[in-house]
N, C-alpha and C positions, 0 to 999 in steps of 0.2 A: 422388442428389439432394443438393444443398447446402442446409443450413439455417443461418441466421444464428446467431452465438454468443449465448447467453443466460447471464447471471450466475445461478448457483445459490447462491453465497455472496458477499456484498459487505461490505467493511469499513464501519464507521460513517462517516457524512458529516462528523461533527465529533468530534474526540478531544482531550481535555485530559489531559496527563501532567505529571509533575514531572521536573526534572533528575535524572539518575542512574537513572531508571526504565528498564524494558525494555518495548517496545511491539511487539505482533504485529498486523499488518493482514492478515486472511484474505481471499482472493479466489479464486473458482473459477468456471469457466464450462463449459457444454456446447455442443455443436453438431456438425454433420456437414459436413466432417471435424472431428475434435476440435480446438478452438482452442488456440493457443499463448498462454499468459498471460505477460505481462511487466510490469515495474514501471518507473516513472520519477518524477522529482520536477520540478514546474513551476519553471523558472527556476534550477535548481541541480542539482548532482550528488547522488546518494544518499550517505548517510554511508559512508565508507570504513573498513574494518577493524573496524567495530562492528556488523555486520549480516549476516544470512543471507537470500539470496533463493532461495526454493524455489518449486516450481510453484504451490502453493496458499497460500503465506504469505510476507510480508516481515517479518522480525524485526529490530528495531534495539535494541541494548543501550547502556547508559550514555548516555542521551539528554542533549543539551546544548541550550541556548536557541537556538543557530543551526540546530538540526535542525527547528525549527518551519517549517511551510509546507504546500503542497498536494502530496500523494502520489497518483499516478494508477496504477490497475491497468488494463491494456489486454488484451483478449482478441481475438486475430486468427484468423480461419478462412480457410483456402485462400489465405492471404497477401493477401487482398483485403478481406474483410469484417471490420471491427473495431468494438468497443464499448469504452467507457471508463467507469470510476467513479472519483470523486475523494474523498479524505479530507483534511479541513483539520485538521492537527495543530498544537495549541498546546502549547508546552513552557514550564512555569512554574518559576521558581526554588523550591527547597524552602523553605518558610516555617513559620510557626506552625501552619498547618493540617495539616502532615505531620511530626509528631515521633514 
């Protein structure tokens, strides 16, 4: 029996970080068959050379202002059924608030 994928861990919908920070977006789903989890970025490529994509997490290091945007976690079961969750990431320059 095929069951639709369901997120068991979803990243925050809105995330604010500072330039130079490291950010981890955790995402995990279950289903039958077990879903394949992938990551993408709306309208742009994922940062190159500063991140790790693992099954349950996307980690990005040394964040820059241009890394801001919508990051999407997709869980696909049986190559047909998929669900998505979105994180809106804001990257702010380091200022007085973070010394």
